[in-house]
Backbone atoms as SQL, in Angstrom:
CREATE TABLE atoms (id INTEGER PRIMARY KEY, chain TEXT, resi INTEGER, resn TEXT, atom TEXT, x REAL, y REAL, z REAL);
INSERT INTO atoms VALUES
  (1, 'A', 1, 'UNK', 'N', 172.126, 37.897, 63.111),
  (2, 'A', 1, 'UNK', 'CA', 173.330, 37.959, 62.141),
  (3, 'A', 1, 'UNK', 'C', 173.705, 36.541, 61.612),
  (4, 'A', 2, 'UNK', 'N', 173.313, 35.562, 62.425),
  (5, 'A', 2, 'UNK', 'CA', 173.715, 34.039, 62.019),
  (6, 'A', 2, 'UNK', 'C', 172.871, 33.690, 60.858),
  (7, 'A', 3, 'UNK', 'N', 171.688, 34.300, 60.684),
  (8, 'A', 3, 'UNK', 'CA', 170.884, 33.985, 59.670),
  (9, 'A', 3, 'UNK', 'C', 171.571, 34.394, 58.245),
  (10, 'A', 4, 'UNK', 'N', 172.600, 35.065, 58.298),
  (11, 'A', 4, 'UNK', 'CA', 173.261, 35.704, 56.931),
  (12, 'A', 4, 'UNK', 'C', 174.546, 34.988, 56.816),
  (13, 'A', 5, 'UNK', 'N', 175.127, 34.435, 57.818),
  (14, 'A', 5, 'UNK', 'CA', 176.639, 33.824, 57.912),
  (15, 'A', 5, 'UNK', 'C', 176.666, 32.772, 57.064),
  (16, 'A', 6, 'UNK', 'N', 177.622, 32.534, 56.326),
  (17, 'A', 6, 'UNK', 'CA', 177.800, 31.314, 55.513),
  (18, 'A', 6, 'UNK', 'C', 178.440, 30.207, 56.271),
  (19, 'A', 7, 'UNK', 'N', 178.238, 29.100, 55.997),
  (20, 'A', 7, 'UNK', 'CA', 178.760, 27.973, 56.674),
  (21, 'A', 7, 'UNK', 'C', 180.345, 27.639, 56.485),
  (22, 'A', 8, 'UNK', 'N', 180.816, 28.077, 55.370),
  (23, 'A', 8, 'UNK', 'CA', 182.190, 28.084, 55.059),
  (24, 'A', 8, 'UNK', 'C', 182.643, 29.550, 54.543),
  (25, 'A', 9, 'UNK', 'N', 183.507, 30.051, 55.089),
  (26, 'A', 9, 'UNK', 'CA', 183.992, 31.594, 54.792),
  (27, 'A', 9, 'UNK', 'C', 185.186, 31.385, 53.783),
  (28, 'A', 10, 'UNK', 'N', 185.138, 32.342, 52.959),
  (29, 'A', 10, 'UNK', 'CA', 186.065, 32.387, 51.733),
  (30, 'A', 10, 'UNK', 'C', 187.215, 33.616, 52.187),
  (31, 'A', 11, 'UNK', 'N', 187.526, 33.654, 53.493),
  (32, 'A', 11, 'UNK', 'CA', 188.419, 34.782, 53.833),
  (33, 'A', 11, 'UNK', 'C', 189.975, 34.087, 54.033),
  (34, 'A', 12, 'UNK', 'N', 190.796, 34.917, 53.552),
  (35, 'A', 12, 'UNK', 'CA', 192.217, 34.342, 53.510),
  (36, 'A', 12, 'UNK', 'C', 192.837, 35.308, 54.698),
  (37, 'A', 13, 'UNK', 'N', 193.893, 34.821, 55.226),
  (38, 'A', 13, 'UNK', 'CA', 194.509, 35.483, 56.161),
  (39, 'A', 13, 'UNK', 'C', 194.345, 35.642, 57.436),
  (40, 'A', 14, 'UNK', 'N', 194.306, 36.430, 58.163),
  (41, 'A', 14, 'UNK', 'CA', 194.089, 36.814, 59.564),
  (42, 'A', 14, 'UNK', 'C', 192.601, 36.787, 59.830),
  (43, 'A', 15, 'UNK', 'N', 191.925, 36.008, 60.721),
  (44, 'A', 15, 'UNK', 'CA', 190.694, 36.015, 61.018),
  (45, 'A', 15, 'UNK', 'C', 190.365, 36.218, 62.303),
  (46, 'A', 16, 'UNK', 'N', 189.242, 37.135, 62.907),
  (47, 'A', 16, 'UNK', 'CA', 188.808, 37.257, 64.182),
  (48, 'A', 16, 'UNK', 'C', 187.267, 37.463, 63.832),
  (49, 'A', 17, 'UNK', 'N', 186.712, 37.764, 64.978),
  (50, 'A', 17, 'UNK', 'CA', 185.167, 37.905, 64.965),
  (51, 'A', 17, 'UNK', 'C', 184.770, 39.198, 64.156),
  (52, 'A', 18, 'UNK', 'N', 185.507, 40.208, 64.422),
  (53, 'A', 18, 'UNK', 'CA', 185.253, 41.481, 63.618),
  (54, 'A', 18, 'UNK', 'C', 185.416, 41.355, 62.131),
  (55, 'A', 19, 'UNK', 'N', 186.398, 40.661, 61.859),
  (56, 'A', 19, 'UNK', 'CA', 186.621, 40.281, 60.161),
  (57, 'A', 19, 'UNK', 'C', 185.386, 39.466, 59.736),
  (58, 'A', 20, 'UNK', 'N', 185.003, 38.439, 60.393),
  (59, 'A', 20, 'UNK', 'CA', 184.104, 37.587, 60.008),
  (60, 'A', 20, 'UNK', 'C', 182.662, 38.350, 59.888),
  (61, 'A', 21, 'UNK', 'N', 182.357, 39.305, 60.747),
  (62, 'A', 21, 'UNK', 'CA', 181.133, 40.108, 60.946),
  (63, 'A', 21, 'UNK', 'C', 181.161, 40.903, 59.628),
  (64, 'A', 22, 'UNK', 'N', 182.546, 41.842, 59.521),
  (65, 'A', 22, 'UNK', 'CA', 182.572, 42.504, 58.387),
  (66, 'A', 22, 'UNK', 'C', 182.310, 42.079, 56.869),
  (67, 'A', 23, 'UNK', 'N', 182.897, 40.782, 57.002),
  (68, 'A', 23, 'UNK', 'CA', 182.697, 40.029, 55.635),
  (69, 'A', 23, 'UNK', 'C', 181.313, 39.635, 55.435),
  (70, 'A', 24, 'UNK', 'N', 180.625, 39.360, 56.466),
  (71, 'A', 24, 'UNK', 'CA', 179.134, 38.915, 56.291),
  (72, 'A', 24, 'UNK', 'C', 178.360, 40.144, 55.929),
  (73, 'A', 25, 'UNK', 'N', 178.488, 41.287, 56.544),
  (74, 'A', 25, 'UNK', 'CA', 177.901, 42.270, 56.242),
  (75, 'A', 25, 'UNK', 'C', 178.214, 42.926, 54.748),
  (76, 'A', 26, 'UNK', 'N', 179.415, 42.664, 54.226),
  (77, 'A', 26, 'UNK', 'CA', 179.775, 43.153, 53.012),
  (78, 'A', 26, 'UNK', 'C', 178.971, 42.251, 51.866),
  (79, 'A', 27, 'UNK', 'N', 178.863, 40.994, 52.258),
  (80, 'A', 27, 'UNK', 'CA', 178.167, 40.034, 51.271),
  (81, 'A', 27, 'UNK', 'C', 176.708, 40.383, 51.329),
  (82, 'A', 28, 'UNK', 'N', 176.208, 40.552, 52.434),
  (83, 'A', 28, 'UNK', 'CA', 174.680, 40.788, 52.482),
  (84, 'A', 28, 'UNK', 'C', 174.381, 42.291, 52.045),
  (85, 'A', 29, 'UNK', 'N', 175.125, 43.171, 52.030),
  (86, 'A', 29, 'UNK', 'CA', 174.922, 44.642, 51.344),
  (87, 'A', 29, 'UNK', 'C', 174.927, 44.242, 49.876),
  (88, 'A', 30, 'UNK', 'N', 175.967, 43.554, 49.233),
  (89, 'A', 30, 'UNK', 'CA', 175.941, 43.309, 47.926),
  (90, 'A', 30, 'UNK', 'C', 174.687, 42.612, 47.420),
  (91, 'A', 31, 'UNK', 'N', 174.222, 41.829, 48.250),
  (92, 'A', 31, 'UNK', 'CA', 173.200, 40.839, 47.752),
  (93, 'A', 31, 'UNK', 'C', 171.752, 41.629, 47.733),
  (94, 'A', 32, 'UNK', 'N', 171.561, 42.544, 48.738),
  (95, 'A', 32, 'UNK', 'CA', 170.278, 43.205, 48.745),
  (96, 'A', 32, 'UNK', 'C', 170.428, 44.748, 48.131),
  (97, 'A', 33, 'UNK', 'N', 171.409, 44.969, 47.502),
  (98, 'A', 33, 'UNK', 'CA', 171.717, 46.227, 46.883),
  (99, 'A', 33, 'UNK', 'C', 170.617, 46.840, 45.942),
  (100, 'A', 34, 'UNK', 'N', 170.300, 45.959, 44.882),
  (101, 'A', 34, 'UNK', 'CA', 169.369, 46.263, 43.901),
  (102, 'A', 34, 'UNK', 'C', 167.831, 46.328, 44.634),
  (103, 'A', 35, 'UNK', 'N', 167.658, 45.640, 45.615),
  (104, 'A', 35, 'UNK', 'CA', 166.192, 45.554, 46.233),
  (105, 'A', 35, 'UNK', 'C', 166.121, 47.043, 46.882),
  (106, 'A', 36, 'UNK', 'N', 167.233, 47.429, 47.507),
  (107, 'A', 36, 'UNK', 'CA', 167.133, 48.467, 48.576),
  (108, 'A', 36, 'UNK', 'C', 166.975, 49.805, 47.480),
  (109, 'A', 37, 'UNK', 'N', 167.908, 49.721, 46.339),
  (110, 'A', 37, 'UNK', 'CA', 167.752, 50.918, 45.471),
  (111, 'A', 37, 'UNK', 'C', 166.305, 51.035, 44.806),
  (112, 'A', 38, 'UNK', 'N', 165.793, 49.844, 44.351),
  (113, 'A', 38, 'UNK', 'CA', 164.462, 49.985, 43.869),
  (114, 'A', 38, 'UNK', 'C', 163.425, 50.560, 44.950),
  (115, 'A', 39, 'UNK', 'N', 163.460, 50.088, 46.222),
  (116, 'A', 39, 'UNK', 'CA', 162.581, 50.599, 47.000),
  (117, 'A', 39, 'UNK', 'C', 162.904, 52.424, 47.249),
  (118, 'A', 40, 'UNK', 'N', 164.127, 52.640, 47.408),
  (119, 'A', 40, 'UNK', 'CA', 164.293, 53.887, 47.547),
  (120, 'A', 40, 'UNK', 'C', 164.004, 54.819, 46.181),
  (121, 'A', 41, 'UNK', 'N', 164.015, 54.279, 45.110),
  (122, 'A', 41, 'UNK', 'CA', 163.365, 54.756, 43.850),
  (123, 'A', 41, 'UNK', 'C', 161.983, 55.043, 44.056),
  (124, 'A', 42, 'UNK', 'N', 161.187, 54.049, 44.400),
  (125, 'A', 42, 'UNK', 'CA', 159.767, 54.134, 44.465),
  (126, 'A', 42, 'UNK', 'C', 159.234, 55.334, 45.544),
  (127, 'A', 43, 'UNK', 'N', 160.182, 55.269, 46.837),
  (128, 'A', 43, 'UNK', 'CA', 159.934, 56.247, 47.715),
  (129, 'A', 43, 'UNK', 'C', 159.891, 57.704, 47.162),
  (130, 'A', 44, 'UNK', 'N', 160.983, 57.907, 46.489),
  (131, 'A', 44, 'UNK', 'CA', 161.234, 59.342, 45.922),
  (132, 'A', 44, 'UNK', 'C', 160.460, 59.770, 44.778),
  (133, 'A', 45, 'UNK', 'N', 159.978, 58.877, 44.107),
  (134, 'A', 45, 'UNK', 'CA', 159.064, 59.186, 42.837),
  (135, 'A', 45, 'UNK', 'C', 157.722, 59.648, 43.406),
  (136, 'A', 46, 'UNK', 'N', 157.556, 60.936, 43.188),
  (137, 'A', 46, 'UNK', 'CA', 156.416, 61.800, 43.653),
  (138, 'A', 46, 'UNK', 'C', 155.190, 61.405, 42.656),
  (139, 'A', 47, 'UNK', 'N', 155.508, 60.858, 41.613),
  (140, 'A', 47, 'UNK', 'CA', 154.281, 60.503, 40.559),
  (141, 'A', 47, 'UNK', 'C', 153.570, 59.291, 40.934),
  (142, 'A', 48, 'UNK', 'N', 154.069, 58.634, 41.767),
  (143, 'A', 48, 'UNK', 'CA', 153.617, 57.317, 42.097),
  (144, 'A', 48, 'UNK', 'C', 152.403, 57.659, 43.188),
  (145, 'A', 49, 'UNK', 'N', 151.330, 56.745, 43.586),
  (146, 'A', 49, 'UNK', 'CA', 150.431, 57.039, 44.558),
  (147, 'A', 49, 'UNK', 'C', 151.111, 56.968, 45.976),
  (148, 'A', 50, 'UNK', 'N', 150.572, 57.795, 46.809),
  (149, 'A', 50, 'UNK', 'CA', 151.101, 57.731, 48.217),
  (150, 'A', 50, 'UNK', 'C', 151.133, 56.588, 49.042),
  (151, 'A', 51, 'UNK', 'N', 150.054, 55.850, 48.710),
  (152, 'A', 51, 'UNK', 'CA', 149.995, 54.597, 49.425),
  (153, 'A', 51, 'UNK', 'C', 151.226, 53.521, 48.995),
  (154, 'A', 52, 'UNK', 'N', 151.547, 53.409, 47.687),
  (155, 'A', 52, 'UNK', 'CA', 152.659, 53.008, 47.444),
  (156, 'A', 52, 'UNK', 'C', 153.933, 53.146, 47.828),
  (157, 'A', 53, 'UNK', 'N', 154.108, 54.515, 48.017),
  (158, 'A', 53, 'UNK', 'CA', 155.308, 55.050, 48.330),
  (159, 'A', 53, 'UNK', 'C', 155.318, 54.781, 49.962),
  (160, 'A', 54, 'UNK', 'N', 154.202, 54.819, 50.923),
  (161, 'A', 54, 'UNK', 'CA', 154.256, 54.490, 52.088),
  (162, 'A', 54, 'UNK', 'C', 154.539, 53.051, 52.409),
  (163, 'A', 55, 'UNK', 'N', 153.997, 52.080, 51.628),
  (164, 'A', 55, 'UNK', 'CA', 154.521, 50.787, 51.689),
  (165, 'A', 55, 'UNK', 'C', 155.816, 50.324, 51.275),
  (166, 'A', 56, 'UNK', 'N', 156.317, 51.175, 50.308),
  (167, 'A', 56, 'UNK', 'CA', 157.920, 50.770, 50.187),
  (168, 'A', 56, 'UNK', 'C', 158.710, 51.450, 51.136),
  (169, 'A', 57, 'UNK', 'N', 158.272, 52.497, 51.769),
  (170, 'A', 57, 'UNK', 'CA', 159.056, 53.044, 53.082),
  (171, 'A', 57, 'UNK', 'C', 158.976, 52.008, 54.137),
  (172, 'A', 58, 'UNK', 'N', 157.772, 51.415, 54.405),
  (173, 'A', 58, 'UNK', 'CA', 157.809, 50.415, 55.370),
  (174, 'A', 58, 'UNK', 'C', 158.466, 49.044, 55.044),
  (175, 'A', 59, 'UNK', 'N', 158.420, 48.718, 53.928),
  (176, 'A', 59, 'UNK', 'CA', 159.330, 47.628, 53.503),
  (177, 'A', 59, 'UNK', 'C', 160.945, 47.827, 53.912),
  (178, 'A', 60, 'UNK', 'N', 161.291, 49.032, 53.422),
  (179, 'A', 60, 'UNK', 'CA', 162.717, 49.573, 53.627),
  (180, 'A', 60, 'UNK', 'C', 163.203, 49.590, 55.080),
  (181, 'A', 61, 'UNK', 'N', 162.201, 50.025, 55.811),
  (182, 'A', 61, 'UNK', 'CA', 162.554, 50.268, 57.410),
  (183, 'A', 61, 'UNK', 'C', 162.637, 48.824, 57.951),
  (184, 'A', 62, 'UNK', 'N', 161.850, 47.849, 57.446),
  (185, 'A', 62, 'UNK', 'CA', 161.786, 46.573, 58.229),
  (186, 'A', 62, 'UNK', 'C', 162.824, 45.742, 57.660),
  (187, 'A', 63, 'UNK', 'N', 163.667, 46.093, 56.662),
  (188, 'A', 63, 'UNK', 'CA', 164.599, 45.257, 56.210),
  (189, 'A', 63, 'UNK', 'C', 165.764, 45.217, 57.453),
  (190, 'A', 64, 'UNK', 'N', 166.589, 44.093, 57.342),
  (191, 'A', 64, 'UNK', 'CA', 167.676, 43.815, 58.363),
  (192, 'A', 64, 'UNK', 'C', 168.708, 44.900, 58.396),
  (193, 'A', 65, 'UNK', 'N', 169.240, 45.287, 59.510),
  (194, 'A', 65, 'UNK', 'CA', 170.211, 46.369, 59.435),
  (195, 'A', 65, 'UNK', 'C', 171.341, 46.189, 58.611),
  (196, 'A', 66, 'UNK', 'N', 171.688, 44.756, 58.559),
  (197, 'A', 66, 'UNK', 'CA', 173.176, 44.508, 58.012),
  (198, 'A', 66, 'UNK', 'C', 172.812, 44.626, 56.341),
  (199, 'A', 67, 'UNK', 'N', 171.598, 45.121, 55.831),
  (200, 'A', 67, 'UNK', 'CA', 171.619, 45.253, 54.408),
  (201, 'A', 67, 'UNK', 'C', 171.858, 46.761, 54.021),
  (202, 'A', 68, 'UNK', 'N', 172.083, 47.463, 55.051),
  (203, 'A', 68, 'UNK', 'CA', 172.335, 49.020, 54.826),
  (204, 'A', 68, 'UNK', 'C', 173.779, 49.198, 54.465),
  (205, 'A', 69, 'UNK', 'N', 174.277, 49.844, 53.503),
  (206, 'A', 69, 'UNK', 'CA', 175.650, 50.007, 53.244),
  (207, 'A', 69, 'UNK', 'C', 176.483, 50.743, 54.352),
  (208, 'A', 70, 'UNK', 'N', 175.616, 51.458, 55.259),
  (209, 'A', 70, 'UNK', 'CA', 176.413, 52.222, 56.321),
  (210, 'A', 70, 'UNK', 'C', 176.971, 51.184, 57.424),
  (211, 'A', 71, 'UNK', 'N', 176.544, 50.046, 57.293),
  (212, 'A', 71, 'UNK', 'CA', 176.824, 49.148, 58.247),
  (213, 'A', 71, 'UNK', 'C', 178.195, 48.639, 57.986),
  (214, 'A', 72, 'UNK', 'N', 178.838, 48.686, 56.625),
  (215, 'A', 72, 'UNK', 'CA', 180.078, 48.167, 56.443),
  (216, 'A', 72, 'UNK', 'C', 181.227, 49.056, 56.894),
  (217, 'A', 73, 'UNK', 'N', 182.131, 48.589, 57.509),
  (218, 'A', 73, 'UNK', 'CA', 183.343, 49.347, 58.222),
  (219, 'A', 73, 'UNK', 'C', 184.442, 48.823, 57.431),
  (220, 'A', 74, 'UNK', 'N', 185.440, 49.943, 56.992),
  (221, 'A', 74, 'UNK', 'CA', 186.784, 49.493, 56.465),
  (222, 'A', 74, 'UNK', 'C', 187.687, 48.917, 57.667),
  (223, 'A', 75, 'UNK', 'N', 187.966, 47.533, 57.413),
  (224, 'A', 75, 'UNK', 'CA', 188.911, 46.877, 58.381),
  (225, 'A', 75, 'UNK', 'C', 189.929, 46.347, 57.739),
  (226, 'A', 76, 'UNK', 'N', 191.212, 46.264, 58.292),
  (227, 'A', 76, 'UNK', 'CA', 192.455, 45.769, 57.679),
  (228, 'A', 76, 'UNK', 'C', 192.288, 44.340, 57.538),
  (229, 'A', 77, 'UNK', 'N', 192.565, 43.869, 56.332),
  (230, 'A', 77, 'UNK', 'CA', 192.370, 42.625, 55.937),
  (231, 'A', 77, 'UNK', 'C', 193.631, 41.773, 56.688),
  (232, 'A', 78, 'UNK', 'N', 194.656, 42.400, 56.780),
  (233, 'A', 78, 'UNK', 'CA', 195.855, 41.724, 57.578),
  (234, 'A', 78, 'UNK', 'C', 195.957, 41.468, 59.015),
  (235, 'A', 79, 'UNK', 'N', 195.294, 42.546, 59.779),
  (236, 'A', 79, 'UNK', 'CA', 195.346, 42.562, 61.142),
  (237, 'A', 79, 'UNK', 'C', 193.813, 42.538, 61.913),
  (238, 'A', 80, 'UNK', 'N', 192.947, 43.007, 61.008),
  (239, 'A', 80, 'UNK', 'CA', 191.734, 43.309, 61.688),
  (240, 'A', 80, 'UNK', 'C', 191.447, 44.534, 62.336),
  (241, 'A', 81, 'UNK', 'N', 192.436, 45.416, 62.340),
  (242, 'A', 81, 'UNK', 'CA', 192.172, 46.898, 62.884),
  (243, 'A', 81, 'UNK', 'C', 191.040, 47.612, 62.167),
  (244, 'A', 82, 'UNK', 'N', 190.347, 48.418, 62.971),
  (245, 'A', 82, 'UNK', 'CA', 189.197, 49.230, 62.484),
  (246, 'A', 82, 'UNK', 'C', 189.658, 50.706, 62.365),
  (247, 'A', 83, 'UNK', 'N', 190.845, 51.252, 62.753),
  (248, 'A', 83, 'UNK', 'CA', 191.190, 52.642, 62.735),
  (249, 'A', 83, 'UNK', 'C', 192.486, 52.518, 61.796),
  (250, 'A', 84, 'UNK', 'N', 192.661, 53.631, 61.288),
  (251, 'A', 84, 'UNK', 'CA', 193.773, 54.061, 60.310),
  (252, 'A', 84, 'UNK', 'C', 193.870, 53.050, 59.184),
  (253, 'A', 85, 'UNK', 'N', 192.726, 52.834, 58.469),
  (254, 'A', 85, 'UNK', 'CA', 192.946, 51.860, 57.379),
  (255, 'A', 85, 'UNK', 'C', 192.754, 52.650, 56.273),
  (256, 'A', 86, 'UNK', 'N', 193.791, 52.289, 55.303),
  (257, 'A', 86, 'UNK', 'CA', 193.779, 53.026, 54.075),
  (258, 'A', 86, 'UNK', 'C', 192.621, 52.330, 53.137),
  (259, 'A', 87, 'UNK', 'N', 191.700, 52.796, 52.529),
  (260, 'A', 87, 'UNK', 'CA', 190.543, 52.251, 51.984),
  (261, 'A', 87, 'UNK', 'C', 191.039, 51.672, 50.580),
  (262, 'A', 88, 'UNK', 'N', 191.994, 52.287, 49.832),
  (263, 'A', 88, 'UNK', 'CA', 192.311, 51.721, 48.515),
  (264, 'A', 88, 'UNK', 'C', 192.844, 50.388, 48.708),
  (265, 'A', 89, 'UNK', 'N', 193.630, 50.241, 49.709),
  (266, 'A', 89, 'UNK', 'CA', 194.435, 48.836, 49.999),
  (267, 'A', 89, 'UNK', 'C', 193.608, 48.013, 51.019),
  (268, 'A', 90, 'UNK', 'N', 192.850, 48.406, 51.769),
  (269, 'A', 90, 'UNK', 'CA', 192.150, 47.796, 52.752),
  (270, 'A', 90, 'UNK', 'C', 193.011, 47.251, 53.846),
  (271, 'A', 91, 'UNK', 'N', 194.224, 47.955, 54.118),
  (272, 'A', 91, 'UNK', 'CA', 195.080, 47.707, 55.098),
  (273, 'A', 91, 'UNK', 'C', 195.280, 48.852, 56.072),
  (274, 'A', 92, 'UNK', 'N', 195.655, 48.486, 57.240),
  (275, 'A', 92, 'UNK', 'CA', 196.082, 49.346, 58.320),
  (276, 'A', 92, 'UNK', 'C', 197.289, 50.190, 58.085),
  (277, 'A', 93, 'UNK', 'N', 197.528, 51.375, 58.374),
  (278, 'A', 93, 'UNK', 'CA', 198.780, 52.036, 58.147),
  (279, 'A', 93, 'UNK', 'C', 199.911, 51.458, 58.227),
  (280, 'A', 94, 'UNK', 'N', 200.116, 50.627, 59.473),
  (281, 'A', 94, 'UNK', 'CA', 201.337, 50.044, 59.648),
  (282, 'A', 94, 'UNK', 'C', 201.733, 48.752, 58.873),
  (283, 'A', 95, 'UNK', 'N', 200.592, 48.058, 58.392),
  (284, 'A', 95, 'UNK', 'CA', 200.595, 46.874, 57.800),
  (285, 'A', 95, 'UNK', 'C', 201.027, 47.299, 56.220),
  (286, 'A', 96, 'UNK', 'N', 200.304, 48.552, 55.897),
  (287, 'A', 96, 'UNK', 'CA', 200.524, 49.054, 54.539),
  (288, 'A', 96, 'UNK', 'C', 202.205, 49.581, 54.576),
  (289, 'A', 97, 'UNK', 'N', 202.629, 49.981, 55.492),
  (290, 'A', 97, 'UNK', 'CA', 204.130, 50.483, 55.498),
  (291, 'A', 97, 'UNK', 'C', 204.934, 49.484, 55.452),
  (292, 'A', 98, 'UNK', 'N', 204.745, 48.261, 56.123),
  (293, 'A', 98, 'UNK', 'CA', 205.557, 46.999, 56.001),
  (294, 'A', 98, 'UNK', 'C', 205.475, 46.334, 54.716),
  (295, 'A', 99, 'UNK', 'N', 204.392, 46.061, 54.335),
  (296, 'A', 99, 'UNK', 'CA', 204.197, 45.606, 52.834),
  (297, 'A', 99, 'UNK', 'C', 204.806, 46.601, 51.791),
  (298, 'A', 100, 'UNK', 'N', 204.571, 47.751, 52.009),
  (299, 'A', 100, 'UNK', 'CA', 205.222, 48.630, 50.910),
  (300, 'A', 100, 'UNK', 'C', 206.673, 48.507, 50.942),
  (301, 'A', 101, 'UNK', 'N', 207.336, 48.758, 52.036),
  (302, 'A', 101, 'UNK', 'CA', 208.850, 48.612, 52.078),
  (303, 'A', 101, 'UNK', 'C', 209.342, 47.301, 51.689),
  (304, 'A', 102, 'UNK', 'N', 208.597, 46.124, 51.920),
  (305, 'A', 102, 'UNK', 'CA', 208.894, 44.667, 51.564),
  (306, 'A', 102, 'UNK', 'C', 208.700, 44.503, 50.029),
  (307, 'A', 103, 'UNK', 'N', 208.046, 45.583, 49.344),
  (308, 'A', 103, 'UNK', 'CA', 207.803, 45.324, 48.027),
  (309, 'A', 103, 'UNK', 'C', 206.561, 44.498, 47.695),
  (310, 'A', 104, 'UNK', 'N', 205.643, 44.175, 48.633),
  (311, 'A', 104, 'UNK', 'CA', 204.572, 43.339, 48.375),
  (312, 'A', 104, 'UNK', 'C', 203.525, 43.864, 47.734),
  (313, 'A', 105, 'UNK', 'N', 203.372, 45.146, 47.612),
  (314, 'A', 105, 'UNK', 'CA', 202.296, 45.972, 46.889),
  (315, 'A', 105, 'UNK', 'C', 202.752, 46.459, 45.802),
  (316, 'A', 106, 'UNK', 'N', 202.322, 45.992, 44.682),
  (317, 'A', 106, 'UNK', 'CA', 202.805, 46.521, 43.177),
  (318, 'A', 106, 'UNK', 'C', 202.411, 47.859, 42.788),
  (319, 'A', 107, 'UNK', 'N', 203.350, 48.711, 42.479),
  (320, 'A', 107, 'UNK', 'CA', 203.022, 50.096, 42.157),
  (321, 'A', 107, 'UNK', 'C', 203.272, 51.081, 43.228),
  (322, 'A', 108, 'UNK', 'N', 203.659, 50.445, 44.447),
  (323, 'A', 108, 'UNK', 'CA', 204.000, 51.196, 45.406),
  (324, 'A', 108, 'UNK', 'C', 205.348, 51.292, 46.104),
  (325, 'A', 109, 'UNK', 'N', 205.884, 52.460, 45.972),
  (326, 'A', 109, 'UNK', 'CA', 207.462, 52.630, 46.504),
  (327, 'A', 109, 'UNK', 'C', 207.708, 53.746, 47.394),
  (328, 'A', 110, 'UNK', 'N', 208.609, 53.795, 48.196),
  (329, 'A', 110, 'UNK', 'CA', 209.067, 54.749, 48.981),
  (330, 'A', 110, 'UNK', 'C', 209.535, 55.939, 48.147),
  (331, 'A', 111, 'UNK', 'N', 208.747, 57.213, 48.560),
  (332, 'A', 111, 'UNK', 'CA', 209.029, 58.293, 47.983),
  (333, 'A', 111, 'UNK', 'C', 210.464, 59.039, 48.429),
  (334, 'A', 112, 'UNK', 'N', 211.238, 59.440, 47.516),
  (335, 'A', 112, 'UNK', 'CA', 212.314, 60.154, 47.843),
  (336, 'A', 112, 'UNK', 'C', 212.496, 61.265, 46.868),
  (337, 'A', 113, 'UNK', 'N', 212.861, 62.570, 47.418),
  (338, 'A', 113, 'UNK', 'CA', 213.013, 63.552, 46.524),
  (339, 'A', 113, 'UNK', 'C', 214.035, 64.623, 46.883);
């Protein structure tokens, strides 16, 4: 993991080890996305020779696990919680509620009918 971590982090707000790890994973996934997509295309293309497809499969399996998009976990950017996170806002439910009631989230207000 340390091979991917930047010397300076461009993270604002609350920081702990899980947020740093998640931030690193997101950057690495974005960096390797095109390479992974091209390898997956080669693997699925049945008109290509079997040897080329097998080499692509081997390359894909040998890539670091942080390049996989499934490694990215939604975490609250305010408190670092990993559960109860609203993915649209990247905030935990309690932080979302407090910020919405305070009027810090544009376009969100308490519903009443």
